[in-house]
PyMOL Python script that loads the backbone (N, CA, C, O; Angstrom):
from pymol import cmd

cmd.read_pdbstr("""\
ATOM      1  N   MET A   1      -2.877  -0.829 -25.373  1.00  0.00           N
ATOM      2  CA  MET A   1      -1.782  -1.644 -24.898  1.00  0.00           C
ATOM      3  C   MET A   1      -1.290  -1.093 -23.558  1.00  0.00           C
ATOM      4  O   MET A   1      -1.126   0.118 -23.404  1.00  0.00           O
ATOM      5  N   THR A   2      -1.061  -1.958 -22.618  1.00  0.00           N
ATOM      6  CA  THR A   2      -0.586  -1.531 -21.304  1.00  0.00           C
ATOM      7  C   THR A   2       0.860  -1.061 -21.386  1.00  0.00           C
ATOM      8  O   THR A   2       1.715  -1.720 -21.977  1.00  0.00           O
ATOM      9  N   HIS A   3       1.108   0.087 -20.781  1.00  0.00           N
ATOM     10  CA  HIS A   3       2.462   0.589 -20.618  1.00  0.00           C
ATOM     11  C   HIS A   3       2.546   1.102 -19.190  1.00  0.00           C
ATOM     12  O   HIS A   3       1.534   1.199 -18.496  1.00  0.00           O
ATOM     13  N   TYR A   4       3.737   1.425 -18.763  1.00  0.00           N
ATOM     14  CA  TYR A   4       3.966   1.768 -17.370  1.00  0.00           C
ATOM     15  C   TYR A   4       4.643   3.128 -17.311  1.00  0.00           C
ATOM     16  O   TYR A   4       5.637   3.375 -17.996  1.00  0.00           O
ATOM     17  N   ILE A   5       4.085   4.012 -16.476  1.00  0.00           N
ATOM     18  CA  ILE A   5       4.555   5.394 -16.445  1.00  0.00           C
ATOM     19  C   ILE A   5       5.018   5.795 -15.048  1.00  0.00           C
ATOM     20  O   ILE A   5       4.573   5.247 -14.040  1.00  0.00           O
ATOM     21  N   CYS A   6       5.913   6.756 -15.024  1.00  0.00           N
ATOM     22  CA  CYS A   6       6.315   7.398 -13.778  1.00  0.00           C
ATOM     23  C   CYS A   6       5.469   8.646 -13.628  1.00  0.00           C
ATOM     24  O   CYS A   6       5.349   9.432 -14.567  1.00  0.00           O
ATOM     25  N   THR A   7       4.887   8.834 -12.469  1.00  0.00           N
ATOM     26  CA  THR A   7       4.075  10.014 -12.212  1.00  0.00           C
ATOM     27  C   THR A   7       4.909  11.138 -11.606  1.00  0.00           C
ATOM     28  O   THR A   7       4.370  12.163 -11.191  1.00  0.00           O
ATOM     29  N   GLY A   8       6.213  10.945 -11.556  1.00  0.00           N
ATOM     30  CA  GLY A   8       7.117  11.975 -11.044  1.00  0.00           C
ATOM     31  C   GLY A   8       7.522  12.950 -12.124  1.00  0.00           C
ATOM     32  O   GLY A   8       6.948  12.964 -13.213  1.00  0.00           O
ATOM     33  N   GLU A   9       8.511  13.762 -11.817  1.00  0.00           N
ATOM     34  CA  GLU A   9       8.919  14.841 -12.723  1.00  0.00           C
ATOM     35  C   GLU A   9       9.511  14.354 -14.030  1.00  0.00           C
ATOM     36  O   GLU A   9       9.491  15.103 -15.008  1.00  0.00           O
ATOM     37  N   CYS A  10      10.042  13.127 -14.102  1.00  0.00           N
ATOM     38  CA  CYS A  10      10.648  12.656 -15.357  1.00  0.00           C
ATOM     39  C   CYS A  10       9.614  12.232 -16.390  1.00  0.00           C
ATOM     40  O   CYS A  10       9.901  12.237 -17.587  1.00  0.00           O
ATOM     41  N   LYS A  11       8.404  11.863 -15.943  1.00  0.00           N
ATOM     42  CA  LYS A  11       7.321  11.417 -16.834  1.00  0.00           C
ATOM     43  C   LYS A  11       7.748  10.246 -17.721  1.00  0.00           C
ATOM     44  O   LYS A  11       7.260  10.105 -18.842  1.00  0.00           O
ATOM     45  N   GLY A  12       8.654   9.410 -17.221  1.00  0.00           N
ATOM     46  CA  GLY A  12       9.155   8.276 -17.991  1.00  0.00           C
ATOM     47  C   GLY A  12       8.080   7.246 -18.270  1.00  0.00           C
ATOM     48  O   GLY A  12       7.068   7.182 -17.572  1.00  0.00           O
ATOM     49  N   GLN A  13       8.309   6.439 -19.300  1.00  0.00           N
ATOM     50  CA  GLN A  13       7.385   5.353 -19.597  1.00  0.00           C
ATOM     51  C   GLN A  13       8.130   4.196 -20.244  1.00  0.00           C
ATOM     52  O   GLN A  13       9.176   4.379 -20.868  1.00  0.00           O
ATOM     53  N   THR A  14       7.565   2.990 -20.081  1.00  0.00           N
ATOM     54  CA  THR A  14       8.133   1.800 -20.670  1.00  0.00           C
ATOM     55  C   THR A  14       7.013   0.825 -20.996  1.00  0.00           C
ATOM     56  O   THR A  14       5.947   0.863 -20.379  1.00  0.00           O
ATOM     57  N   ASP A  15       7.254  -0.043 -21.959  1.00  0.00           N
ATOM     58  CA  ASP A  15       6.315  -1.123 -22.273  1.00  0.00           C
ATOM     59  C   ASP A  15       6.697  -2.397 -21.529  1.00  0.00           C
ATOM     60  O   ASP A  15       5.946  -3.372 -21.536  1.00  0.00           O
ATOM     61  N   ASP A  16       7.856  -2.392 -20.891  1.00  0.00           N
ATOM     62  CA  ASP A  16       8.399  -3.576 -20.221  1.00  0.00           C
ATOM     63  C   ASP A  16       7.870  -3.676 -18.787  1.00  0.00           C
ATOM     64  O   ASP A  16       8.250  -2.867 -17.941  1.00  0.00           O
ATOM     65  N   PRO A  17       7.004  -4.646 -18.498  1.00  0.00           N
ATOM     66  CA  PRO A  17       6.452  -4.776 -17.148  1.00  0.00           C
ATOM     67  C   PRO A  17       7.490  -5.208 -16.117  1.00  0.00           C
ATOM     68  O   PRO A  17       7.228  -5.141 -14.916  1.00  0.00           O
ATOM     69  N   ASN A  18       8.651  -5.645 -16.563  1.00  0.00           N
ATOM     70  CA  ASN A  18       9.689  -6.103 -15.640  1.00  0.00           C
ATOM     71  C   ASN A  18      10.515  -4.969 -15.051  1.00  0.00           C
ATOM     72  O   ASN A  18      11.264  -5.185 -14.099  1.00  0.00           O
ATOM     73  N   VAL A  19      10.394  -3.767 -15.600  1.00  0.00           N
ATOM     74  CA  VAL A  19      11.169  -2.637 -15.084  1.00  0.00           C
ATOM     75  C   VAL A  19      10.727  -2.323 -13.657  1.00  0.00           C
ATOM     76  O   VAL A  19      11.564  -2.244 -12.758  1.00  0.00           O
ATOM     77  N   GLY A  20       9.437  -2.145 -13.440  1.00  0.00           N
ATOM     78  CA  GLY A  20       8.884  -2.036 -12.100  1.00  0.00           C
ATOM     79  C   GLY A  20       8.988  -0.702 -11.389  1.00  0.00           C
ATOM     80  O   GLY A  20       8.011  -0.255 -10.789  1.00  0.00           O
ATOM     81  N   THR A  21      10.144  -0.050 -11.438  1.00  0.00           N
ATOM     82  CA  THR A  21      10.320   1.208 -10.719  1.00  0.00           C
ATOM     83  C   THR A  21      10.944   2.255 -11.624  1.00  0.00           C
ATOM     84  O   THR A  21      11.515   1.934 -12.667  1.00  0.00           O
ATOM     85  N   CYS A  22      10.827   3.511 -11.212  1.00  0.00           N
ATOM     86  CA  CYS A  22      11.437   4.606 -11.962  1.00  0.00           C
ATOM     87  C   CYS A  22      12.954   4.460 -11.933  1.00  0.00           C
ATOM     88  O   CYS A  22      13.546   4.252 -10.874  1.00  0.00           O
ATOM     89  N   GLN A  23      13.565   4.567 -13.087  1.00  0.00           N
ATOM     90  CA  GLN A  23      15.009   4.387 -13.213  1.00  0.00           C
ATOM     91  C   GLN A  23      15.782   5.701 -13.316  1.00  0.00           C
ATOM     92  O   GLN A  23      17.012   5.689 -13.289  1.00  0.00           O
ATOM     93  N   ALA A  24      15.087   6.831 -13.433  1.00  0.00           N
ATOM     94  CA  ALA A  24      15.740   8.134 -13.606  1.00  0.00           C
ATOM     95  C   ALA A  24      16.274   8.631 -12.257  1.00  0.00           C
ATOM     96  O   ALA A  24      15.502   8.968 -11.359  1.00  0.00           O
ATOM     97  N   GLU A  25      17.580   8.671 -12.130  1.00  0.00           N
ATOM     98  CA  GLU A  25      18.188   9.052 -10.849  1.00  0.00           C
ATOM     99  C   GLU A  25      17.845  10.474 -10.419  1.00  0.00           C
ATOM    100  O   GLU A  25      17.833  10.774  -9.225  1.00  0.00           O
ATOM    101  N   SER A  26      17.566  11.350 -11.378  1.00  0.00           N
ATOM    102  CA  SER A  26      17.259  12.736 -11.035  1.00  0.00           C
ATOM    103  C   SER A  26      15.772  12.966 -10.740  1.00  0.00           C
ATOM    104  O   SER A  26      15.380  14.083 -10.402  1.00  0.00           O
ATOM    105  N   CYS A  27      14.951  11.935 -10.860  1.00  0.00           N
ATOM    106  CA  CYS A  27      13.504  12.060 -10.656  1.00  0.00           C
ATOM    107  C   CYS A  27      13.160  12.011  -9.164  1.00  0.00           C
ATOM    108  O   CYS A  27      13.796  11.296  -8.391  1.00  0.00           O
ATOM    109  N   ASP A  28      12.142  12.787  -8.777  1.00  0.00           N
ATOM    110  CA  ASP A  28      11.700  12.778  -7.384  1.00  0.00           C
ATOM    111  C   ASP A  28      11.046  11.451  -6.985  1.00  0.00           C
ATOM    112  O   ASP A  28      10.836  11.203  -5.798  1.00  0.00           O
ATOM    113  N   LYS A  29      10.723  10.598  -7.964  1.00  0.00           N
ATOM    114  CA  LYS A  29      10.119   9.295  -7.674  1.00  0.00           C
ATOM    115  C   LYS A  29      11.072   8.142  -8.039  1.00  0.00           C
ATOM    116  O   LYS A  29      10.626   7.013  -8.241  1.00  0.00           O
ATOM    117  N   HIS A  30      12.353   8.421  -8.120  1.00  0.00           N
ATOM    118  CA  HIS A  30      13.353   7.387  -8.425  1.00  0.00           C
ATOM    119  C   HIS A  30      13.196   6.216  -7.453  1.00  0.00           C
ATOM    120  O   HIS A  30      13.162   6.396  -6.236  1.00  0.00           O
ATOM    121  N   GLY A  31      13.101   5.011  -8.023  1.00  0.00           N
ATOM    122  CA  GLY A  31      12.980   3.803  -7.210  1.00  0.00           C
ATOM    123  C   GLY A  31      11.568   3.471  -6.785  1.00  0.00           C
ATOM    124  O   GLY A  31      11.334   2.409  -6.207  1.00  0.00           O
ATOM    125  N   GLU A  32      10.622   4.349  -7.057  1.00  0.00           N
ATOM    126  CA  GLU A  32       9.228   4.091  -6.691  1.00  0.00           C
ATOM    127  C   GLU A  32       8.520   3.348  -7.826  1.00  0.00           C
ATOM    128  O   GLU A  32       8.923   3.459  -8.984  1.00  0.00           O
ATOM    129  N   PRO A  33       7.470   2.594  -7.501  1.00  0.00           N
ATOM    130  CA  PRO A  33       6.763   1.798  -8.516  1.00  0.00           C
ATOM    131  C   PRO A  33       6.169   2.641  -9.642  1.00  0.00           C
ATOM    132  O   PRO A  33       5.681   3.749  -9.422  1.00  0.00           O
ATOM    133  N   LEU A  34       6.222   2.088 -10.849  1.00  0.00           N
ATOM    134  CA  LEU A  34       5.570   2.706 -11.997  1.00  0.00           C
ATOM    135  C   LEU A  34       4.079   2.399 -11.939  1.00  0.00           C
ATOM    136  O   LEU A  34       3.663   1.448 -11.278  1.00  0.00           O
ATOM    137  N   THR A  35       3.281   3.198 -12.624  1.00  0.00           N
ATOM    138  CA  THR A  35       1.832   3.042 -12.661  1.00  0.00           C
ATOM    139  C   THR A  35       1.419   2.471 -14.014  1.00  0.00           C
ATOM    140  O   THR A  35       1.839   2.976 -15.055  1.00  0.00           O
ATOM    141  N   ALA A  36       0.590   1.413 -14.005  1.00  0.00           N
ATOM    142  CA  ALA A  36       0.096   0.839 -15.252  1.00  0.00           C
ATOM    143  C   ALA A  36      -0.878   1.817 -15.908  1.00  0.00           C
ATOM    144  O   ALA A  36      -1.686   2.447 -15.226  1.00  0.00           O
ATOM    145  N   CYS A  37      -0.799   1.939 -17.219  1.00  0.00           N
ATOM    146  CA  CYS A  37      -1.653   2.857 -17.969  1.00  0.00           C
ATOM    147  C   CYS A  37      -2.123   2.158 -19.241  1.00  0.00           C
ATOM    148  O   CYS A  37      -1.361   1.430 -19.879  1.00  0.00           O
ATOM    149  N   GLU A  38      -3.365   2.382 -19.597  1.00  0.00           N
ATOM    150  CA  GLU A  38      -3.971   1.759 -20.777  1.00  0.00           C
ATOM    151  C   GLU A  38      -4.331   2.774 -21.856  1.00  0.00           C
ATOM    152  O   GLU A  38      -5.030   2.430 -22.809  1.00  0.00           O
ATOM    153  N   CYS A  39      -3.869   4.023 -21.726  1.00  0.00           N
ATOM    154  CA  CYS A  39      -4.298   5.056 -22.676  1.00  0.00           C
ATOM    155  C   CYS A  39      -3.826   4.731 -24.093  1.00  0.00           C
ATOM    156  O   CYS A  39      -2.818   4.051 -24.288  1.00  0.00           O
ATOM    157  N   GLU A  40      -4.563   5.224 -25.060  1.00  0.00           N
ATOM    158  CA  GLU A  40      -4.247   5.028 -26.468  1.00  0.00           C
ATOM    159  C   GLU A  40      -3.636   6.297 -27.084  1.00  0.00           C
ATOM    160  O   GLU A  40      -3.000   6.252 -28.136  1.00  0.00           O
ATOM    161  N   ASP A  41      -3.851   7.443 -26.386  1.00  0.00           N
ATOM    162  CA  ASP A  41      -3.450   8.721 -26.974  1.00  0.00           C
ATOM    163  C   ASP A  41      -2.131   9.272 -26.449  1.00  0.00           C
ATOM    164  O   ASP A  41      -1.689  10.330 -26.897  1.00  0.00           O
ATOM    165  N   GLY A  42      -1.497   8.583 -25.514  1.00  0.00           N
ATOM    166  CA  GLY A  42      -0.229   9.038 -24.969  1.00  0.00           C
ATOM    167  C   GLY A  42      -0.348  10.131 -23.931  1.00  0.00           C
ATOM    168  O   GLY A  42       0.667  10.659 -23.475  1.00  0.00           O
ATOM    169  N   ALA A  43      -1.586  10.490 -23.540  1.00  0.00           N
ATOM    170  CA  ALA A  43      -1.799  11.553 -22.562  1.00  0.00           C
ATOM    171  C   ALA A  43      -1.769  11.025 -21.122  1.00  0.00           C
ATOM    172  O   ALA A  43      -1.677  11.808 -20.177  1.00  0.00           O
ATOM    173  N   HIS A  44      -1.846   9.715 -20.956  1.00  0.00           N
ATOM    174  CA  HIS A  44      -1.807   9.052 -19.640  1.00  0.00           C
ATOM    175  C   HIS A  44      -2.832   9.613 -18.667  1.00  0.00           C
ATOM    176  O   HIS A  44      -2.556   9.756 -17.476  1.00  0.00           O
ATOM    177  N   GLY A  45      -3.994   9.923 -19.168  1.00  0.00           N
ATOM    178  CA  GLY A  45      -5.087  10.390 -18.326  1.00  0.00           C
ATOM    179  C   GLY A  45      -4.975  11.837 -17.895  1.00  0.00           C
ATOM    180  O   GLY A  45      -5.711  12.286 -17.016  1.00  0.00           O
ATOM    181  N   ALA A  46      -4.061  12.569 -18.507  1.00  0.00           N
ATOM    182  CA  ALA A  46      -3.870  13.970 -18.089  1.00  0.00           C
ATOM    183  C   ALA A  46      -4.970  14.828 -18.530  1.00  0.00           C
ATOM    184  O   ALA A  46      -4.962  16.030 -18.260  1.00  0.00           O
TER     185      ALA A  46
END
""", "prot")
cmd.dss("prot")
cmd.show_as("cartoon", "prot")
cmd.util.cbc("prot")
cmd.orient("prot")
């Protein structure tokens, strides 16, 4: 299932494609686009 992750320090994720950007104000990628991920194991390709 597609989910969307922040590649910044917060490592946030959402299933909602409408969120679009990182919402964590303390994150170094706040306001930047989230990355689509299809992983099944929750590792996000790490």
